[in-house]
C-alpha positions as CSV (number, residue, x, y, z in Angstrom):
1,M,0.0,0.0,0.0
2,L,1.4,3.4,-1.0
3,K,1.7,6.1,1.7
4,V,0.5,9.5,0.4
5,G,0.9,13.0,1.7
6,L,-1.4,15.8,0.5
7,V,-0.5,19.5,0.0
8,G,-3.5,21.7,0.1
9,T,-7.1,21.7,1.5
10,G,-9.2,23.2,-1.3
11,F,-11.5,21.7,-3.9
12,A,-8.9,19.5,-5.7
13,A,-7.4,18.3,-2.4
14,Q,-10.9,17.3,-1.2
15,R,-11.4,15.2,-4.3
16,R,-8.0,13.6,-3.9
17,A,-8.7,12.7,-0.2
18,E,-12.1,11.3,-1.1
19,S,-10.4,9.1,-3.8
20,L,-7.7,7.9,-1.4
21,S,-10.3,7.1,1.3
22,Q,-12.0,4.7,-1.2
23,S,-8.7,2.9,-2.2
24,D,-7.3,-0.3,-0.8
25,R,-4.0,0.4,-2.5
26,A,-3.1,3.8,-0.9
27,E,-3.4,5.5,2.5
28,L,-3.5,9.2,3.2
29,V,-0.8,9.6,5.8
30,G,-1.0,13.4,6.3
31,V,-2.0,16.8,5.0
32,W,-0.6,20.3,5.1
33,G,-2.3,23.6,4.3
34,K,-1.5,27.3,4.8
35,D,-4.4,27.7,7.2
36,P,-3.8,25.7,10.4
37,D,-7.4,25.6,11.5
38,R,-8.7,24.5,8.1
39,T,-5.9,21.9,7.9
40,Q,-6.8,20.5,11.2
41,N,-10.5,20.2,10.2
42,F,-9.5,18.6,6.9
43,A,-7.3,16.0,8.8
44,Q,-10.1,15.2,11.2
45,K,-12.6,14.7,8.3
46,F,-10.4,12.3,6.5
47,E,-8.9,10.7,9.6
48,T,-5.3,11.6,8.9
49,R,-2.5,13.7,10.4
50,A,-2.2,17.5,10.1
51,F,1.4,18.5,9.6
52,P,2.8,21.8,10.9
53,D,4.6,22.8,7.7
54,L,5.3,21.6,4.2
55,A,8.9,20.6,5.0
56,A,7.8,18.3,7.7
57,L,5.2,16.6,5.4
58,V,7.5,15.9,2.5
59,A,10.4,14.8,4.8
60,E,8.2,12.1,6.3
61,D,10.1,8.8,5.7
62,A,6.9,6.7,5.4
63,L,5.7,8.7,2.4
64,D,5.9,7.3,-1.1
65,L,3.8,9.9,-3.0
66,V,3.1,13.5,-2.5
67,I,0.0,15.2,-4.1
68,V,0.4,18.9,-4.7
69,A,-3.0,20.6,-4.8
70,N,-2.5,24.1,-3.4
71,R,-2.4,27.5,-5.2
72,N,-0.8,27.7,-8.6
73,L,2.0,30.0,-7.5
74,E,3.1,27.4,-4.9
75,H,3.1,24.4,-7.1
76,G,6.7,24.6,-8.3
77,A,8.3,25.0,-4.8
78,A,6.2,22.2,-3.4
79,V,7.1,19.8,-6.2
80,R,10.8,20.7,-6.0
81,L,10.9,20.0,-2.2
82,A,9.1,16.7,-2.6
83,L,11.4,15.6,-5.4
84,H,14.4,16.6,-3.3
85,H,13.1,14.1,-0.7
86,H,12.8,11.4,-3.4
87,K,9.0,11.2,-3.4
88,H,6.9,10.5,-6.4
89,V,4.7,13.5,-7.2
90,I,1.2,14.3,-8.5
91,V,0.6,18.0,-9.1
92,E,-2.6,19.7,-10.3
93,Y,-1.9,21.8,-13.5
94,P,0.0,23.9,-14.0
95,L,3.3,22.4,-12.9
96,A,4.7,25.9,-12.7
97,L,3.8,29.4,-13.9
98,H,6.5,29.4,-16.5
99,W,7.9,26.7,-18.8
100,G,11.5,27.2,-17.7
101,E,10.7,26.2,-14.1
102,G,8.6,23.4,-15.3
103,N,11.4,22.0,-17.4
104,E,13.8,22.2,-14.5
105,L,11.4,20.2,-12.3
106,A,11.1,17.6,-15.0
107,Q,14.8,17.2,-15.2
108,L,15.0,16.9,-11.4
109,A,12.4,14.1,-11.5
110,H,14.3,12.3,-14.2
111,S,17.6,12.6,-12.3
112,N,16.0,11.3,-9.1
113,D,14.1,8.5,-11.0
114,R,10.8,9.7,-9.6
115,L,7.4,10.0,-11.2
116,L,6.3,13.6,-11.8
117,H,2.7,13.4,-13.1
118,V,0.8,16.6,-13.9
119,E,-3.0,16.1,-13.7
120,H,-4.8,16.9,-16.9
121,I,-8.3,15.4,-16.3
122,E,-9.7,17.4,-19.2
123,L,-8.3,14.6,-21.4
124,L,-10.4,12.0,-19.6
125,G,-13.6,14.0,-19.7
126,G,-16.6,13.6,-22.0
127,W,-15.8,16.6,-24.1
128,H,-12.4,15.4,-25.2
129,Q,-13.5,11.9,-25.7
130,A,-16.4,13.0,-27.9
131,L,-14.0,15.2,-29.9
132,R,-11.6,12.4,-30.5
133,E,-14.4,10.0,-31.6
134,Q,-15.6,12.5,-34.2
135,F,-12.2,13.1,-35.9
136,P,-12.8,10.4,-38.6
137,H,-16.0,12.2,-39.6
138,L,-14.4,15.6,-39.9
139,G,-11.6,15.0,-42.4
140,S,-8.8,17.5,-42.2
141,P,-9.5,20.2,-39.5
142,G,-8.9,23.7,-40.8
143,F,-10.4,26.0,-38.1
144,V,-11.3,25.7,-34.4
145,R,-13.2,28.1,-32.3
146,Y,-13.0,27.4,-28.5
147,A,-14.5,29.6,-25.8
148,T,-14.9,29.2,-22.0
149,L,-16.4,32.3,-20.4
150,Q,-17.6,32.4,-16.8
151,A,-19.8,35.2,-15.5
152,K,-19.3,36.1,-11.9
153,H,-21.3,38.9,-10.3
154,P,-19.6,40.0,-8.2
155,A,-16.1,38.6,-8.7
156,P,-15.0,36.6,-5.7
157,D,-12.1,37.7,-3.5
158,H,-10.2,34.6,-4.3
159,W,-6.7,33.7,-5.3
160,T,-7.9,32.7,-8.8
161,Y,-8.5,36.4,-9.4
162,R,-5.0,37.4,-8.4
163,L,-2.5,37.3,-11.3
164,Q,0.5,36.6,-9.2
165,E,-1.1,33.6,-7.6
166,F,-3.2,32.2,-10.5
167,G,-0.7,33.0,-13.3
168,F,-1.4,34.4,-16.7
169,P,-4.9,33.1,-17.5
170,F,-3.9,30.6,-20.2
171,V,-1.2,29.2,-17.8
172,G,-3.5,29.1,-14.8
173,A,-6.2,27.5,-17.0
174,L,-3.8,25.4,-18.9
175,S,-6.4,22.8,-19.8
176,R,-7.6,25.1,-22.6
177,I,-4.3,24.9,-24.3
178,H,-3.6,21.2,-23.5
179,R,-6.9,20.2,-25.0
180,L,-5.8,21.8,-28.3
181,T,-2.3,20.5,-28.4
182,D,-3.4,17.0,-27.5
183,A,-6.0,17.1,-30.3
184,F,-4.1,19.0,-33.1
185,G,-0.4,18.5,-32.3
186,P,2.5,20.9,-32.2
187,V,2.1,24.7,-32.6
188,S,4.3,26.7,-35.0
189,A,3.3,30.2,-33.8
190,V,0.9,32.1,-31.5
191,Q,-0.7,35.5,-31.3
192,A,-2.6,36.8,-28.2
193,Q,-4.5,39.6,-26.6
194,A,-5.3,40.1,-22.9
195,Q,-7.5,42.6,-21.1
196,F,-8.0,42.9,-17.3
197,F,-10.5,45.0,-15.4
198,P,-9.4,47.1,-13.5
199,P,-6.2,47.5,-15.6
200,L,-3.3,45.9,-13.8
201,E,-0.9,48.4,-12.3
202,P,2.5,47.4,-10.8
203,S,2.5,48.2,-7.1
204,E,3.9,46.8,-3.9
205,N,0.5,47.4,-2.2
206,R,-1.6,45.3,-4.6
207,R,-1.4,41.7,-5.7
208,N,-2.3,42.3,-9.3
209,S,-5.9,41.4,-8.6
210,F,-8.7,41.8,-11.2
211,T,-12.4,41.6,-11.3
212,T,-12.5,40.4,-14.9
213,C,-10.0,38.9,-17.4
214,I,-10.6,38.3,-21.1
215,C,-7.8,36.6,-23.1
216,T,-7.8,35.5,-26.7
217,A,-5.1,33.5,-28.4
218,Q,-4.6,32.4,-32.0
219,L,-2.7,29.1,-32.4
220,F,-1.2,28.2,-35.7
221,F,-0.6,24.4,-35.8
222,E,2.1,22.7,-37.8
223,Q,-0.5,20.6,-39.5
224,G,-2.3,23.7,-40.9
225,T,-5.1,24.1,-38.3
226,L,-5.9,27.6,-36.9
227,A,-7.5,27.7,-33.5
228,V,-8.9,30.8,-31.9
229,T,-9.5,30.3,-28.2
230,T,-11.0,32.7,-25.6
231,Y,-10.9,32.4,-21.8
232,G,-12.6,34.9,-19.6
233,K,-14.1,35.2,-16.1
234,G,-15.5,37.8,-13.9
235,E,-17.9,40.8,-13.6
236,H,-17.7,42.0,-17.2
237,I,-18.8,38.7,-18.6
238,G,-22.5,39.0,-19.3
239,R,-23.2,35.3,-19.9
240,S,-21.3,32.1,-19.2
241,E,-20.3,30.0,-22.3
242,R,-18.6,26.7,-22.9
243,L,-18.2,26.1,-26.6
244,M,-16.0,24.4,-29.1
245,E,-16.5,24.1,-32.9
246,V,-14.1,22.2,-35.2
247,Y,-14.4,22.8,-38.9
248,G,-13.1,20.0,-41.1
249,D,-13.2,19.5,-44.9
250,R,-15.8,16.7,-44.4
251,G,-17.8,18.0,-41.5
252,T,-18.2,20.3,-38.5
253,F,-18.4,19.2,-34.9
254,R,-19.9,21.5,-32.3
255,L,-19.7,21.0,-28.5
256,E,-21.8,23.4,-26.3
257,E,-22.1,22.7,-22.6
258,D,-22.9,19.0,-22.5
259,T,-24.4,18.6,-26.0
260,G,-22.6,17.5,-29.1
261,T,-23.7,17.8,-32.8
262,L,-22.0,16.6,-36.0
263,F,-22.9,18.6,-39.1
264,Q,-22.3,16.9,-42.5
265,A,-23.8,17.2,-45.9
266,G,-26.5,14.7,-45.0
267,G,-27.7,16.7,-42.0
268,E,-27.2,17.0,-38.2
269,I,-26.3,14.1,-36.0
270,P,-26.6,14.4,-32.2
271,V,-23.5,13.0,-30.3
272,M,-23.6,11.7,-26.8
273,V,-21.2,13.6,-24.5
274,G,-20.1,12.0,-21.2
275,G,-20.0,13.9,-17.9
276,R,-17.2,15.3,-15.8
277,T,-17.8,13.6,-12.5
278,G,-15.2,11.3,-11.0
279,L,-12.3,12.5,-13.0
280,F,-10.0,13.2,-10.1
281,H,-10.6,9.6,-8.9
282,Q,-9.8,8.3,-12.4
283,D,-6.5,10.3,-12.3
284,T,-5.6,9.0,-8.9
285,E,-6.3,5.4,-9.9
286,A,-4.2,5.9,-13.1
287,V,-1.2,6.9,-11.0
288,L,-1.7,4.0,-8.6
289,D,-1.9,1.7,-11.7
290,Y,1.4,3.1,-13.0
291,L,3.3,2.9,-9.7
292,L,2.0,-0.5,-8.5
293,E,1.3,-2.3,-11.8
294,G,3.4,-0.5,-14.4
295,K,0.4,0.5,-16.6
296,P,1.0,3.5,-18.8
297,L,-0.5,6.8,-17.8
298,Y,-3.0,8.6,-20.0
299,V,-0.7,11.7,-20.3
300,T,3.0,12.1,-20.4
301,L,5.1,14.7,-18.7
302,E,6.5,15.8,-22.0
303,A,3.0,16.5,-23.4
304,S,2.2,18.5,-20.3
305,L,5.4,20.5,-20.5
306,Y,4.7,21.2,-24.2
307,A,1.3,22.7,-23.4
308,L,3.0,24.9,-20.7
309,K,5.5,26.0,-23.3
310,V,2.8,27.1,-25.7
311,A,0.9,28.9,-22.9
312,T,4.1,30.7,-21.9
313,A,4.5,31.8,-25.5
314,I,0.9,33.1,-25.5
315,E,1.7,35.1,-22.4
316,R,4.7,36.6,-24.1
317,A,2.7,37.3,-27.2
318,A,0.0,39.1,-25.2
319,A,2.6,41.2,-23.4
320,T,4.6,42.3,-26.5
321,G,1.9,42.3,-29.2
322,Q,4.2,40.2,-31.4
323,T,3.7,36.9,-33.1
324,I,5.8,34.3,-31.2
325,V,7.3,31.5,-33.3
326,L,7.8,28.2,-31.6
327,S,10.6,25.9,-32.6
328,P,9.6,22.8,-34.3
329,A,8.6,20.0,-31.9
330,P,11.3,17.3,-32.0
331,P,10.4,13.6,-32.3
332,G,8.7,12.4,-29.2
333,R,7.6,15.9,-28.2
334,K,4.4,16.2,-30.2
335,G,1.5,17.8,-28.5
336,S,-0.5,14.6,-28.4
């Protein structure tokens, strides 16, 4: 039975603890979070030990695996510390807020012969599976429109609305990019635009917080596909939207919320789209399968790093107004 330590007490950490409590192959040995009272309550709920600090948790000799599920800004440091103590690691995306740090962590995991698995449950969900299943009916994809907008009135006072803690929106919400690189392969160039309300102003007295972000990126894929993706959330969003349209030379596939439709010359065909429940449990079980039985994981660290590299390029494009050209993906580093 694997001994597991958990970093964080939020939504993702709750789902991880629930999954471990159902497992006969892993045991939650302890948890650490920034808020001592919340950590203690979390530990009592899941009948585990509350650790006083992160260093004490990852240094625990009994631990085999550390799950990092705290704020995005803190992922890199927690992963690094766990790897230095020779623990296997699961981390919720993003691995780090910039590709350079993520690449360093990947090299550290490789040199220590430890698993570093970045959760990307969007690849397991019904949307992505339905998209994959429709590819044979679409032919060659030429254009993709992908939008996820979340209206919040008022915007919450939460770390996900603080740029320094969440990261640039397409980094903090890396699943939007990884879904595209997994489906359409390597990217040759990106363009991007980003707006924040109120406008971000450098200051020691503010944490780059915003009430709304709206970011758009254009991804030019090596295979010829153009994808335009928009991510936004907050008070200036009038209506929430979750939509993807893929236009191929033999058909179009539209996903909106939990409904799928294939459009071809013969008419419209409704497509069943699976749900999103239980995905953290699937991810946890996949890691246990890998560590205990040697079964391959559904996503590679290289693919996750590649998505982070593209997202980092999008951040640079938005900051400079320039088209950022990515170097060709070498063999074995394709987006999918």
